[in-house]
N, C-alpha and C positions, 0 to 999 in steps of 0.2 A: 401456473406454479404460484402458490401462496407464499407470501413473504415469510410466514412462520416455518417454512421448509428450509430457509437459509439459516446458517449460523450467524453469530453476532458480527463476525468479521465481514461477511458478505452483506449483511443488513446495513452495516455502517457505510460500506462502499456505495450501496444502492441509494442510501439517503443523500449522498453527495452528488449524484448524477443529475444534470439538467442541461439540455441542449437538443439540437436537431439531429446531429449526426455524432454518434459515440462509437469509439473503437475500443474493444476489450482485447488488449494484447496479451497473448498467453491465455486464451479463453478456457483451455483445458476441458472440463466436463460440460461447460456451457450453461451452468445454472445461473450464473450472474447475467449473462447476455440475454437469456430468455426472460429472467425476472425483470430486467430493464425494459424489454419490449412489452411485456404484459402489463407493467405498471405505467406504461406510456410516458416514461421519463425522457424518451427520445423517439423521434420518428423513424430513424434507421439505426440499427446496431450492427456494426461489423464485429463478428467473432473471429479473431485473428489468432492463428497458432501455426507453429512450424511443423506440427504433427498432423498428418492427414487422418490418422486414426482418431485423434481427439476431435477433429472437426466432424468426423462421421457421427460421433456421439452427440456433438452439439446439434448437428442437423437433425438427427433423430429426436432429440429432446424438443427442439423447436417445432418439429412436425407434430409431435405428440400433444403439445400445448397450443398449437395453432398460432405460434409466434411468427407471423409472416414477415415482420420487419427485420428479422435476424438474417444477416448475409454472411456466410462462411468464407473466409479468405485464408488460403495457405500462404504464409509469409513469415520471414525472419524479421520481426520488428514491423515497422510501418511501411516498408518499401513497396509492397504490392496492393496497398489500399487504393482503390480507384478514385477516391475523392478525399479532400482534406476534412478531417473530423473537427467538430467544435471542441471536443475534449477526448482525452484517452484515459484508459484505466490500465495500469500494470500492477498486478498483485501476484504474490506467490513465487517471485523470483528473488535472487539476492540483490543487494544494493549495487554492487559493481555491474551486474548484468543489466539492471534497469538503467543505470547511468549510461552504459554503452548504447542501449537502444535509443535513448533520448539524444545522445551525442551523434550517433549515426544519422539520425533524421534531422538534427539541428532543431529539435522541437522546443519551443518556448511558450506554448499556449497552456490552456488549463489541463491539468492532469491530476488523477487520483492515484497515488502511489502507495503500495503497501509491500515493503521488502520483508522477506522472512529471515534475513540476516544482513549483516554489514550496513545497518541503518545509518551509522555515522559516515560511512563512505558515500552513501547516496546524498546525504545532507552536504557533504563537502563539495560534491559535484553541483548541486543545486545552488549553493551559496553564491550570490552575486549575479546569477544568470536569470533567475525567475523570481516572481513574488511568491510569498508563502501565505496563502489564504487561511489555511488551518494546518495544525500539526498536533495531533493528540493520540492518546492511547485507548485501545479498546480490548476488553477481556472477552475471550471466546473459548469456552471450555476451560481447560487448565493453562491456556497460553495467552500471551499478551501481544497485541499487534500495534504497530505505530502507523497511523494513517496520516499522509501528507497530501494536502491539496494545494496545487500551485496555480498561479495565474501569470499573466504577461508582465507583471511589475518586476521589482527587484528587491530582494531581501538578502542581507549578509548575515549568516549565522554567527553568533558569538561562540567562542571555543567551548564554553560550558553547555551549549545547547546542542552540540553535534551528536552526542550519544543518546540522549533521552528526549530531545525535542523541546517543544515550547509549552505543552499542555494548554493549547489554545484551539478551541474553547476549553475552559477548565472542566475536567472530568475526574470523578473519584477513581476511575480505572487507572489514572496516572499514579496516584498514591499507592494503589494496590500493586501496580507494576514495580514501583520502587521498593516497596516492602518485600516483595517476592524476590527481587534481585538481590537485595541486601542479605536475606536469609541464604540464598544460594552461594553468594560470595563467602559468607562466614562458614558455610559448610565446606567449601573448597579449601579455605585457609585452615580449617581444623584438620582436614585430611592431609594437607600439605602445608605445614607451617612455613616452609621456605618459599612459598609462592611469591613471585615478585613481578615486576614489570607491569603490564597492562592491567592485571587484576587488582593491584594496589592502587593504581590511578583511578580505576573504575570505582573501587570502594570509597575513595575520598570523594569522588563526584556524587555518589549515591548518598553518603553521609551529609554532604553539604546541602543537597536538595531536600533530604528528609528533615534536616534542621530548619531549613527555610520554610517548609510547609508544616512544621510542628508535628511530625510523625516519627 
């Protein structure tokens, strides 16, 4: 499987992988697990999913591309993985669900995390428990994703960092994400001028970051 067959989200995750044993939790279609194996970024890749049907697709894809180092494991989280991975990947789940998987396994090692929602809740969970190696935005299609790479250190997020992250390393996609979200909030406020609560707070946070970055 050529890297060009992956979208920008998966390409970004792939670029962060390095280790001997990697576990892709919630492997789904298996594209990432197979790409990791073929790029030799790990010697063994555990494709982990709670769905047997998804794992069948992953196994078929691995066979098609000759990715012999991919091992499929049916598991809810990390519990059935037969050996301790050097790092894990959890992408495509909500922030609360990712937090629960990490908490259930008491995992504190290197992880590549991409939540499709509730990113602030994930950061709240991570804060003070692990180190933050990277926290940046990546554009893929018309969507923006926030990639968090953790390690065994310790970092405490500031309140203003919880929603949008650190932009570390700095990327133009972070600015594009803020501009996109600012337009969306303004659209919501135009439709419903009485919008209050979280949307107002988020708008203030976006405006503060945009001002800081000169956008």
